LOMISE-96312 format. One line per 8 residues: number of its first residue (from 1); their letters; for each residue x, z, y of N, C-alpha, C. Coordinates in nm, 4 decimals, padded with zeros to 6 digits. Layout:
BEGIN
NUM = A = X,Z,Y,X,Z,Y,X,Z,Y  ...
end
This chain:
BEGIN
1 = MITKAPVL = 00.0973,-00.0044,-00.1160,00.0197,-00.0070,-00.0080,00.1234,-00.0035,00.1479  00.0613,-00.1326,00.2475,00.1199,-00.0956,00.3296,00.0475,-00.0448,00.4544  00.1429,00.0683,00.4661,00.1499,00.2149,00.5963,00.1374,00.1261,00.7403  00.0921,00.1728,00.7910,00.0807,00.1541,00.9567,00.1863,00.1686,01.0030  00.2846,00.2277,01.0140,00.3706,00.2865,01.1363,00.4706,00.1263,01.1010  00.4963,00.0893,00.9355,00.5867,-00.0303,00.9610,00.5178,-00.1632,01.0601  00.4458,-00.1895,01.0282,00.3068,-00.3070,01.0724,00.2887,-00.2640,01.2360  00.3119,-00.1422,01.2980,00.3131,-00.1163,01.4270,00.4697,-00.1633,01.4705
9 = VVTFCLCL = 00.5046,-00.0925,01.4157,00.6831,-00.1390,01.4523,00.7000,-00.3286,01.4856  00.6598,-00.3626,01.3315,00.7236,-00.4944,01.3563,00.6429,-00.5344,01.4141  00.4998,-00.5426,01.4689,00.4153,-00.5636,01.5988,00.4572,-00.6063,01.7351  00.5284,-00.4652,01.7595,00.5702,-00.4463,01.8642,00.7063,-00.5338,01.9252  00.7637,-00.5365,01.8289,00.8604,-00.5918,01.8119,00.8662,-00.7943,01.8698  00.7492,-00.7740,01.7925,00.7093,-00.9136,01.7658,00.6821,-00.9837,01.9426  00.5810,-00.8877,02.0003,00.5377,-00.9006,02.1560,00.6919,-00.8792,02.2133  00.7435,-00.8375,02.1946,00.9120,-00.8085,02.2936,00.9332,-00.9223,02.2638
17 = VWAASAAI = 00.9623,-00.9759,02.1656,01.0477,-01.1236,02.1235,00.9677,-01.1625,02.2611  00.8212,-01.1843,02.2382,00.6808,-01.3037,02.2538,00.7523,-01.2909,02.4196  00.7648,-01.1992,02.4793,00.7897,-01.1223,02.6125,00.8973,-01.2114,02.6806  00.9659,-01.1894,02.6464,01.1432,-01.2402,02.6300,01.1200,-01.4117,02.6353  01.0756,-01.4288,02.5252,01.0500,-01.6126,02.5408,00.9587,-01.6775,02.6399  00.8730,-01.5907,02.6900,00.7930,-01.6152,02.7878,00.8419,-01.6262,02.9527  00.9796,-01.4885,02.9187,00.9719,-01.4708,03.0760,01.1503,-01.6039,03.0871  01.1837,-01.6589,02.9774,01.2735,-01.7865,02.9843,01.2193,-01.9150,03.0085
25 = NPDPSLRV = 01.0453,-01.9074,02.9891,00.9916,-02.0387,02.9131,00.9504,-02.0889,03.1356  00.9746,-02.2468,03.1681,00.9766,-02.2503,03.2546,00.8094,-02.2821,03.2881  00.6781,-02.2361,03.1896,00.5494,-02.2730,03.1601,00.4782,-02.1435,03.2428  00.4230,-02.1790,03.3726,00.3950,-02.0765,03.4619,00.3255,-01.9543,03.3647  00.2203,-02.0807,03.3336,00.1317,-02.0285,03.2474,00.1583,-01.8984,03.0821  00.2694,-01.9034,03.0770,00.2900,-01.7853,02.9903,00.3541,-01.6797,03.0884  00.4160,-01.6705,03.1744,00.4506,-01.6277,03.2480,00.3826,-01.4997,03.3275  00.2470,-01.4997,03.2324,00.1286,-01.4059,03.2882,00.2018,-01.2634,03.2286
33 = IQFCIEEP = 00.2541,-01.3060,03.1239,00.3517,-01.1675,02.9904,00.4099,-01.0915,03.1272  00.4891,-01.0927,03.1599,00.5534,-01.0659,03.2874,00.4850,-00.9306,03.3550  00.3869,-00.9892,03.3709,00.2298,-00.8344,03.4987,00.2446,-00.6949,03.3838  00.2509,-00.7221,03.2065,00.2790,-00.6288,03.1378,00.4046,-00.5746,03.0719  00.4739,-00.6664,03.0849,00.6141,-00.6296,03.0475,00.7044,-00.6848,03.1778  00.7905,-00.5847,03.2307,00.8182,-00.6294,03.3395,00.9772,-00.6395,03.3228  01.0799,-00.5975,03.2390,01.2011,-00.6438,03.1798,01.2627,-00.6676,03.0658  01.1493,-00.7889,03.0160,01.1204,-00.8209,02.8258,01.2731,-00.7981,02.7626
41 = FSALFSFL = 01.4139,-00.8699,02.8459,01.5125,-00.7879,02.7206,01.6069,-00.6690,02.7273  01.5629,-00.6322,02.8412,01.5769,-00.4655,02.8569,01.4693,-00.4226,02.7372  01.3088,-00.4211,02.7525,01.2940,-00.3264,02.6614,01.2835,-00.3494,02.5121  01.3080,-00.4913,02.5023,01.3284,-00.5464,02.3451,01.4785,-00.4819,02.3308  01.5765,-00.4751,02.3512,01.7000,-00.3983,02.3433,01.7105,-00.2506,02.3021  01.6217,-00.1920,02.4206,01.6055,-00.0749,02.3714,01.5429,-00.0160,02.2913  01.4173,-00.1090,02.2491,01.3209,-00.0691,02.1468,01.4353,-00.0863,02.0184  01.5341,-00.1690,02.0058,01.5874,-00.1658,01.9245,01.7150,-00.0450,01.8735
49 = LVLTNLYL = 01.7575,00.0317,02.0244,01.7903,00.0964,01.9999,01.7120,00.2866,01.9348  01.6131,00.2523,01.8951,01.5221,00.3483,01.8677,01.4916,00.3159,01.7553  01.4989,00.1604,01.6974,01.4843,00.1819,01.5585,01.6228,00.1934,01.4822  01.7723,00.1661,01.5686,01.8417,00.1988,01.5543,01.8817,00.3188,01.4380  01.8140,00.4341,01.6221,01.8270,00.5763,01.5483,01.7398,00.6350,01.4317  01.6373,00.5479,01.3946,01.5856,00.5769,01.3133,01.5746,00.5603,01.1611  01.6982,00.4237,01.1666,01.7866,00.4198,01.0155,01.8784,00.4758,00.9892  01.8992,00.5188,01.1561,02.0618,00.6309,01.0890,01.9860,00.7973,01.0538
57 = YRELNKAA = 01.8783,00.8026,01.1290,01.8312,00.8983,01.0451,01.7471,00.9383,00.8941  01.7833,00.8018,00.8516,01.7229,00.7913,00.7089,01.8619,00.8328,00.6450  01.9602,00.7124,00.7243,02.0531,00.7250,00.5940,02.1220,00.8414,00.6095  02.1193,00.9539,00.7154,02.2062,01.1214,00.7161,02.1094,01.1611,00.5997  01.9493,01.2086,00.5740,01.8854,01.2935,00.5029,01.9282,01.1996,00.4008  01.9724,01.0299,00.3892,02.0142,01.0587,00.2190,02.1596,01.1059,00.1594  02.2363,01.1316,00.2623,02.4014,01.1722,00.2692,02.3437,01.3196,00.2771  02.2747,01.3904,00.2796,02.2773,01.5266,00.3376,02.2076,01.5603,00.1712
65 = LTTRDEDY = 02.1482,01.4797,00.1067,02.1442,01.5098,-00.0557,02.2249,01.5092,-00.1296  02.3786,01.4388,-00.1189,02.4812,01.4599,-00.1960,02.5240,01.6358,-00.1578  02.5167,01.6505,-00.0739,02.5847,01.8269,-00.0108,02.4662,01.9417,00.0007  02.5005,02.0457,00.0354,02.4589,02.1547,00.0252,02.4908,02.2313,00.1346  02.4193,02.2961,00.2651,02.4350,02.3155,00.4037,02.5243,02.4032,00.4279  02.5720,02.4890,00.3422,02.7267,02.5643,00.3145,02.8400,02.4896,00.3453  02.8176,02.3564,00.2526,02.9489,02.2530,00.1829,02.9489,02.2070,00.2897  02.8574,02.1275,00.4396,02.8629,02.0843,00.5231,02.7931,02.1044,00.6398
73 = PYIYCWKL = 02.8590,02.2325,00.7149,02.7162,02.2628,00.8225,02.7092,02.1951,00.9227  02.7757,02.1108,00.9122,02.7273,02.0172,01.0853,02.6060,01.9227,01.0567  02.5570,01.9151,00.9902,02.4253,01.8068,00.9719,02.3701,01.8130,01.0270  02.3160,01.9404,01.1365,02.2379,01.9233,01.2391,02.2783,01.9099,01.4010  02.4174,01.9000,01.3896,02.4960,01.8387,01.4911,02.4308,01.6659,01.4911  02.4665,01.6014,01.3931,02.4011,01.4114,01.4104,02.2800,01.4092,01.4256  02.1941,01.5055,01.3639,02.0679,01.5085,01.3761,01.9852,01.5217,01.4813  02.0839,01.6103,01.5634,02.0379,01.6597,01.6990,02.0520,01.5158,01.7892
81 = QVYFWTWS = 02.1932,01.4991,01.7630,02.2026,01.3943,01.8614,02.0816,01.2348,01.8535  02.0584,01.2075,01.7581,01.9526,01.1428,01.6816,01.7858,01.1352,01.7056  01.7876,01.2948,01.7596,01.6550,01.3381,01.7947,01.6408,01.2683,01.8917  01.7786,01.3783,01.9979,01.7671,01.2851,02.1660,01.7645,01.1711,02.2162  01.8423,01.1209,02.1450,01.8578,00.9554,02.1834,01.7152,00.8705,02.1276  01.6586,00.9084,02.0219,01.5494,00.8212,01.9688,01.4666,00.8767,02.1135  01.4582,01.0177,02.2005,01.3382,01.0209,02.2769,01.3933,00.9482,02.3765  01.5347,00.9451,02.4266,01.5202,00.8555,02.4849,01.5499,00.7523,02.5421
89 = YIWSTLFH = 01.5820,00.6859,02.4442,01.5895,00.4989,02.4811,01.4194,00.4978,02.4362  01.3103,00.5650,02.3269,01.1395,00.5319,02.3952,01.1282,00.5012,02.4989  01.1339,00.6583,02.6110,01.1433,00.6856,02.7591,01.2155,00.5114,02.8186  01.3426,00.4728,02.7796,01.3462,00.3840,02.8164,01.2893,00.1966,02.7837  01.1958,00.2174,02.6807,01.1657,00.0833,02.6307,01.0477,00.1129,02.7590  00.9493,00.2369,02.7601,00.8803,00.2442,02.8578,00.9116,00.2638,02.9952  01.0428,00.2421,03.0145,01.0437,00.2442,03.1947,01.0179,00.0293,03.1975  01.1232,-00.0229,03.1010,01.1450,-00.1042,03.0944,01.0759,-00.2180,03.1110
97 = IHENKLTE = 00.9387,-00.1613,03.0283,00.8085,-00.2236,02.9914,00.7105,-00.2448,03.1643  00.7396,-00.0906,03.1656,00.6686,-00.0424,03.3658,00.6890,00.0171,03.4013  00.7483,-00.0079,03.5231,00.8275,00.0931,03.5899,00.7571,00.1618,03.6752  00.7941,00.3099,03.7187,00.7059,00.4626,03.7706,00.7771,00.5001,03.7951  00.7041,00.6445,03.8172,00.7844,00.7368,03.8934,00.8111,00.7961,03.7818  00.7270,00.8275,03.6620,00.7701,00.9290,03.5422,00.8282,00.8148,03.4437  00.8603,00.6930,03.4220,00.9305,00.6988,03.3315,01.0456,00.6431,03.4175  01.0292,00.6619,03.5302,01.1901,00.5983,03.5444,01.2577,00.7583,03.5934
105 = RMDYFGAV = 01.2256,00.8520,03.5953,01.2717,00.9899,03.5651,01.3148,01.0097,03.4883  01.1954,00.9845,03.3562,01.2363,01.0454,03.2031,01.3477,00.9330,03.1695  01.3649,00.8008,03.2064,01.4917,00.7497,03.1385,01.5425,00.7756,03.2127  01.6355,00.7892,03.3516,01.7376,00.8569,03.3916,01.7935,01.0218,03.2676  01.7064,01.0965,03.2822,01.7015,01.2761,03.2442,01.7084,01.2335,03.0841  01.6864,01.1047,03.0386,01.6475,01.1305,02.8576,01.8552,01.0976,02.8871  01.8902,00.9964,02.9502,02.0318,00.9414,02.9059,02.0903,01.0518,02.9432  02.1066,01.1858,03.0187,02.2133,01.2810,03.0712,02.1620,01.3803,02.9347
113 = IGFTIMDI = 02.0619,01.3807,02.9663,02.0736,01.4811,02.8037,02.0460,01.5005,02.6808  02.0935,01.3332,02.6775,02.1128,01.2693,02.5197,02.2873,01.2626,02.4887  02.3084,01.2717,02.6455,02.4881,01.2562,02.6530,02.5210,01.4196,02.6668  02.4171,01.5302,02.7091,02.4845,01.6406,02.6848,02.4813,01.6645,02.5125  02.3678,01.6355,02.5023,02.3575,01.6905,02.3497,02.4989,01.6901,02.2497  02.5525,01.5244,02.3010,02.6167,01.4287,02.2109,02.7603,01.5047,02.2136  02.7895,01.5708,02.3916,02.9045,01.6376,02.4394,02.9316,01.7575,02.3389  02.8305,01.8308,02.3198,02.8307,01.9807,02.2769,02.8506,01.9551,02.1151
121 = TSIIRALS = 02.7856,01.8758,02.0674,02.7227,01.8601,01.9099,02.9063,01.7987,01.8212  02.9407,01.6960,01.9392,03.0395,01.6638,01.9017,03.2108,01.7331,01.9397  03.1742,01.8395,02.0525,03.3114,01.9569,02.0322,03.2876,02.0508,01.8997  03.1502,02.0535,01.8404,03.0824,02.1813,01.7592,03.1440,02.1218,01.6721  03.1491,02.0036,01.6299,03.2304,01.9217,01.4946,03.3437,01.9437,01.5468  03.4331,01.8932,01.6238,03.5892,01.8374,01.6689,03.6567,01.9745,01.6150  03.5781,02.1267,01.6607,03.6308,02.2204,01.6644,03.5788,02.3116,01.5379  03.5158,02.2131,01.4315,03.5009,02.2827,01.3338,03.4217,02.4555,01.3409
129 = LTNPTYIS = 03.3375,02.4599,01.4533,03.2881,02.5864,01.4568,03.1254,02.6187,01.4168  03.1603,02.7102,01.3479,03.0335,02.7642,01.3029,02.9397,02.9415,01.2916  03.0243,03.0068,01.4427,03.0489,03.1188,01.3879,02.9124,03.0973,01.5447  02.8759,03.1323,01.5323,02.7142,03.1381,01.7008,02.7757,03.1527,01.8242  02.8408,03.2856,01.8375,02.9363,03.3027,01.9959,02.9716,03.2175,02.0175  03.0927,03.1615,01.9681,03.1236,03.0307,02.0180,03.0656,02.9516,02.0210  02.9320,02.9042,01.9550,02.8764,02.7872,01.9923,02.8084,02.7591,02.1408  02.7667,02.9424,02.1194,02.6798,02.9331,02.2492,02.7929,02.9003,02.3842
137 = MVCVPFFL = 02.8697,02.9943,02.3019,03.0133,02.9483,02.4693,03.0221,02.8363,02.4999  03.0105,02.7139,02.4016,03.0002,02.5513,02.4101,02.9165,02.5239,02.5030  02.8089,02.5904,02.4771,02.6688,02.4930,02.4612,02.7042,02.6004,02.6352  02.6611,02.7219,02.7082,02.6018,02.7930,02.7813,02.6668,02.6457,02.9324  02.8130,02.6724,02.9572,02.8805,02.5461,03.0528,02.7786,02.4236,03.0943  02.7605,02.3052,02.9103,02.7021,02.1706,02.9844,02.5666,02.2063,02.9987  02.4895,02.3480,02.9533,02.3470,02.3501,02.9843,02.3073,02.3799,03.1332  02.4114,02.4666,03.1764,02.4241,02.5147,03.3302,02.4187,02.3097,03.4360
145 = RTSYYLYY = 02.5026,02.2675,03.3690,02.5627,02.1259,03.4286,02.4228,02.0706,03.4490  02.3386,02.0331,03.3048,02.2726,01.9680,03.3280,02.1559,02.0221,03.3741  02.1148,02.1494,03.4117,02.0203,02.2107,03.4541,02.0464,02.1890,03.5973  02.1766,02.1779,03.6831,02.1555,02.1955,03.8064,02.1567,02.0135,03.8287  02.1536,01.9030,03.6869,02.1146,01.7487,03.7245,01.9709,01.7684,03.7532  01.8913,01.8015,03.6872,01.7711,01.8229,03.6739,01.7310,01.8610,03.7931  01.7448,01.9750,03.8832,01.6997,02.0697,04.0247,01.7196,01.9180,04.1270  01.8632,01.8782,04.1115,01.8997,01.7704,04.1978,01.8237,01.6579,04.2236
153 = MNFVKFDY = 01.8340,01.6135,04.0806,01.7282,01.4428,04.1138,01.6178,01.5049,04.1142  01.5528,01.6250,04.0941,01.3853,01.6392,04.0863,01.3439,01.7093,04.2683  01.4351,01.7857,04.2797,01.3899,01.8760,04.4115,01.4822,01.8175,04.5148  01.6010,01.7336,04.5109,01.6892,01.7380,04.6526,01.6748,01.5859,04.6465  01.7488,01.4998,04.6166,01.7203,01.3590,04.5869,01.7425,01.3036,04.4785  01.6854,01.1896,04.4346,01.6691,01.1026,04.3700,01.7672,01.0009,04.3191  01.8671,01.0214,04.3011,02.0169,00.9257,04.3206,02.0002,00.8699,04.1932  02.0047,00.7294,04.2108,02.0715,00.6516,04.0711,02.2350,00.6682,04.0646
161 = GWSVNVCI = 02.2853,00.6355,04.1630,02.4396,00.5901,04.1613,02.5253,00.7785,04.0969  02.4131,00.8582,04.2164,02.4691,00.9969,04.1197,02.4485,01.0247,03.9739  02.4059,00.9861,03.9196,02.3025,00.9782,03.7605,02.4163,00.9271,03.6786  02.4103,00.8176,03.7588,02.4957,00.7422,03.6449,02.6810,00.7838,03.6258  02.7148,00.8606,03.7533,02.8449,00.9058,03.7333,02.8407,01.0494,03.6226  02.7355,01.1391,03.6977,02.6924,01.2252,03.5522,02.7474,01.1880,03.4297  02.6650,01.0604,03.3481,02.6680,01.0218,03.2484,02.8150,00.9480,03.1888  02.8646,00.9248,03.2790,02.9973,00.8806,03.2818,03.1017,00.9817,03.2707
169 = QYALVHNM = 03.0826,01.0853,03.3361,03.1592,01.2224,03.3141,03.1308,01.2610,03.1925  03.0048,01.2780,03.1161,02.9925,01.3278,02.9989,03.0526,01.2464,02.9062  03.0381,01.1173,02.9358,03.1388,01.0192,02.8062,03.2775,01.0008,02.7790  03.2704,01.0478,02.9134,03.4636,01.0654,02.8936,03.4872,01.1929,02.8493  03.4145,01.3218,02.8808,03.4216,01.4207,02.8329,03.4061,01.4012,02.6449  03.2997,01.3149,02.6103,03.3209,01.2751,02.4624,03.4288,01.1848,02.4807  03.4600,01.1259,02.4810,03.6037,01.0519,02.4762,03.6991,01.1720,02.4409  03.6855,01.2433,02.5386,03.8294,01.3468,02.5119,03.8758,01.4152,02.4370
177 = FMFPWCLY = 03.7305,01.4572,02.3799,03.7436,01.5055,02.2543,03.7642,01.4336,02.0884  03.6938,01.3287,02.0832,03.6774,01.2799,01.9840,03.7960,01.1688,01.9681  03.8355,01.0849,02.0337,03.8844,00.9581,02.0146,04.0721,01.0714,01.9677  04.0656,01.1410,01.9861,04.2536,01.2464,01.9718,04.2138,01.2720,01.8566  04.0553,01.3397,01.8275,04.0606,01.4280,01.6966,04.0079,01.3292,01.5629  03.9644,01.1932,01.6214,03.9136,01.0703,01.5090,04.0928,01.0557,01.4975  04.1836,01.0592,01.5849,04.3117,00.9866,01.5372,04.4252,01.0543,01.4312  04.3835,01.2212,01.4930,04.4491,01.3293,01.4172,04.3803,01.3520,01.2765
185 = RFYKERKI = 04.2684,01.3513,01.3018,04.2685,01.3013,01.1061,04.2197,01.2509,00.9868  04.2762,01.1478,01.1090,04.2898,01.0012,00.9971,04.4355,01.0079,00.9748  04.4616,01.0448,01.0656,04.6806,01.0563,01.0197,04.6776,01.1407,00.9052  04.6267,01.2550,00.9378,04.5998,01.4118,00.8683,04.5668,01.3514,00.7333  04.4898,01.2861,00.6713,04.3645,01.3249,00.5933,04.3685,01.1304,00.5247  04.3864,01.0493,00.6635,04.4264,00.8853,00.6050,04.2290,00.8315,00.5012  04.1415,00.9464,00.5474,04.0298,00.8799,00.5519,03.9639,00.7955,00.6268  03.9245,00.6609,00.5650,03.8598,00.5300,00.6545,03.7606,00.5925,00.7372
193 = HYIYGLLA = 03.6502,00.6482,00.7364,03.5650,00.6469,00.8037,03.5740,00.7531,00.9769  03.7565,00.7798,00.9759,03.7796,00.8300,01.0798,03.7672,00.6679,01.1658  03.7797,00.5680,01.0875,03.8042,00.4324,01.1994,03.6943,00.4111,01.2713  03.5581,00.4548,01.1453,03.4499,00.3892,01.3204,03.4110,00.4894,01.3886  03.4587,00.6683,01.4071,03.4518,00.7125,01.5183,03.5681,00.6523,01.6299  03.6838,00.6042,01.6003,03.8098,00.5115,01.6754,03.7324,00.3963,01.6954  03.6532,00.3182,01.6042,03.6134,00.1813,01.6368,03.4928,00.2223,01.7639  03.4352,00.3165,01.7533,03.3439,00.2918,01.8420,03.3575,00.3612,02.0230
201 = HIEMVMFV = 03.4692,00.4438,01.9942,03.5431,00.4400,02.1519,03.6197,00.2970,02.1960  03.6662,00.2432,02.1737,03.7228,00.0953,02.1526,03.5646,-00.0046,02.2307  03.4194,-00.0093,02.1128,03.3277,-00.1184,02.1362,03.3283,-00.0207,02.3344  03.2566,00.1120,02.3651,03.2208,00.1033,02.4318,03.3130,00.1523,02.5374  03.4209,00.1396,02.5071,03.5324,00.0482,02.6427,03.5327,-00.0975,02.6636  03.4994,-00.1542,02.5765,03.4722,-00.3081,02.5848,03.3428,-00.3588,02.6384  03.2529,-00.2417,02.6170,03.0978,-00.2857,02.6831,03.0385,-00.2769,02.7672  03.1120,-00.0819,02.8442,03.0504,-00.0280,02.9652,03.0850,-00.1113,03.0418
209 = PFELFDFI = 03.0988,-00.1957,03.0870,03.1319,-00.2994,03.2002,02.9902,-00.4217,03.2654  02.9224,-00.3994,03.1298,02.7879,-00.4793,03.1883,02.6904,-00.3903,03.2272  02.7346,-00.2622,03.2211,02.6609,-00.1717,03.2698,02.6946,-00.1451,03.3941  02.8350,-00.1396,03.4336,02.8803,-00.1006,03.5309,02.8986,-00.2301,03.6813  02.9218,-00.3296,03.6512,02.9394,-00.4428,03.6979,02.7826,-00.5766,03.7011  02.7439,-00.5931,03.8129,02.6242,-00.6888,03.8593,02.7007,-00.8552,03.8135  02.6047,-00.9160,03.7301,02.6466,-01.0257,03.7979,02.4650,-01.1232,03.7309  02.4894,-01.2259,03.8203,02.3572,-01.2928,03.8401,02.2947,-01.3213,03.6961
217 = PIFGHLDG = 02.1108,-01.2364,03.6537,02.0630,-01.2573,03.5215,02.1143,-01.3995,03.4804  02.0992,-01.4058,03.3547,02.1315,-01.5526,03.2718,01.9441,-01.5415,03.2864  01.8682,-01.6897,03.3001,01.6877,-01.7072,03.2821,01.6125,-01.6491,03.3547  01.7202,-01.5547,03.4813,01.6584,-01.4646,03.5311,01.6544,-01.3747,03.5117  01.6590,-01.3242,03.3920,01.6030,-01.1655,03.3086,01.6921,-01.0940,03.2361  01.8511,-01.2025,03.1676,01.9106,-01.1445,03.0986,02.0569,-01.0522,03.1546  02.0276,-00.9528,03.2235,02.1205,-00.8886,03.3026,02.2034,-00.7997,03.2634  02.3368,-00.7585,03.3232,02.4107,-00.6847,03.2536,02.3286,-00.5714,03.1764
225 = HSIWHFCG = 02.2673,-00.5026,03.2394,02.2249,-00.3774,03.2156,02.1491,-00.3863,03.0693  02.1026,-00.5678,03.0393,02.0183,-00.5217,02.9059,02.1360,-00.5818,02.7777  02.2188,-00.6707,02.8415,02.3111,-00.6355,02.7517,02.3540,-00.5446,02.7038  02.3724,-00.4648,02.8512,02.4402,-00.2983,02.7706,02.3730,-00.2550,02.6111  02.2422,-00.2192,02.6428,02.1584,-00.2014,02.5907,02.1692,-00.2441,02.4407  02.2166,-00.3522,02.4434,02.2073,-00.4593,02.3113,02.3399,-00.3769,02.2428  02.4516,-00.3903,02.3258,02.5480,-00.3586,02.2637,02.5805,-00.2173,02.2312  02.4266,-00.1238,02.3062,02.4692,-00.0097,02.3295,02.4114,00.0082,02.0904
233 = SIILFTWG = 02.3451,-00.0492,02.0644,02.3037,-00.0740,01.9320,02.4163,-00.0476,01.8518  02.4926,-00.1885,01.8450,02.6935,-00.1961,01.8034,02.7157,-00.0815,01.8297  02.6918,00.0141,01.8905,02.8196,00.1676,01.9458,02.7234,00.2645,01.8612  02.5922,00.2121,01.8660,02.5059,00.3237,01.8253,02.5291,00.3170,01.6544  02.5280,00.1848,01.5747,02.5539,00.1521,01.4569,02.6508,00.2412,01.3700  02.8019,00.1937,01.4956,02.9410,00.2689,01.4798,02.9647,00.3984,01.4355  02.9272,00.4535,01.5465,02.8877,00.6012,01.5156,02.8581,00.6658,01.3998  02.7126,00.5824,01.4418,02.6196,00.6204,01.2828,02.7322,00.6170,01.1561
241 = SFYVRDVR = 02.7787,00.5097,01.1400,02.9090,00.4797,01.0171,02.9183,00.6260,00.9813  03.0248,00.6382,01.1146,03.1009,00.7609,01.0747,03.0177,00.8904,01.0618  02.8976,00.9146,01.1227,02.8280,01.0372,01.0877,02.8207,01.0697,00.9684  02.7175,00.8994,00.8986,02.7102,00.9535,00.7339,02.8516,00.9647,00.6545  02.9398,00.8803,00.7268,03.0659,00.8798,00.5889,03.1370,01.0213,00.6327  03.1314,01.1534,00.7130,03.1704,01.2575,00.7710,03.1063,01.3145,00.6464  02.9478,01.3351,00.6657,02.8921,01.4093,00.5614,02.9129,01.3721,00.4227  02.9509,01.2709,00.3880,02.9883,01.2621,00.2555,03.1218,01.2714,00.2100
249 = NYSYKR = 03.2143,01.2525,00.2954,03.3983,01.3005,00.2505,03.3891,01.4409,00.3108  03.3699,01.5283,00.3444,03.3186,01.6426,00.4490,03.3970,01.7027,00.3058  03.5008,01.8004,00.3149,03.5259,01.9064,00.1766,03.5874,02.0858,00.2706  03.4301,02.1337,00.2306,03.4687,02.2604,00.3035,03.5816,02.3373,00.2795  03.6843,02.3514,00.3810,03.7266,02.4934,00.3029,03.7281,02.5969,00.3510  03.7312,02.6990,00.2104,03.7156,02.8380,00.2307,03.8109,02.9208,00.3232
end
């Protein structure tokens, strides 16, 4: 029996593909779709990121069946990332379908919160933290920083440029911890899954210019931001490959 969820996902994907096709079609009669989906390529690629996260969640659950929580105490780290990035990209999809005050704010806030969780969980894994006190010491500075960000954006000034800078700061913190850690662990253990972590950093450096630098949109809609969302799926899939293999290859040393 076919469940409703896959049917709805496929239908939504087809609608976004149709919208993207209508956006570049010269026939004015097809451009009416733009009144419903304002940025079809960005919406399509954002939704692709939602699907990628759901796929990774399934793979993490499958990998978790091969180990016990006490054998791999960091499975919650990767699942938290998937939860919050899925939530973030759902709002990103809605924002690119139709921009209003709610979808705009939730899109920006979702990105920063996603980076916050990514930094916290990655540091926990890199430092092999299991003590709640030490984990709290990692969480508090990030929660305070993100709380101030939310306060400023909501009650002082909604500043897109500053929001992007905050995301870059969080991304740099993540890279400062995870790239050297993956490099060191690969050198020490010679396990191939650390290569995926290194490759994800390289991909981010390669693709982030699409987000930071504007150019004339291809077909009038395929701009740097939409390409960045597409590249995001590649980066996410690479990171997800590391997460899943980290679960499978981890050996707990008591």
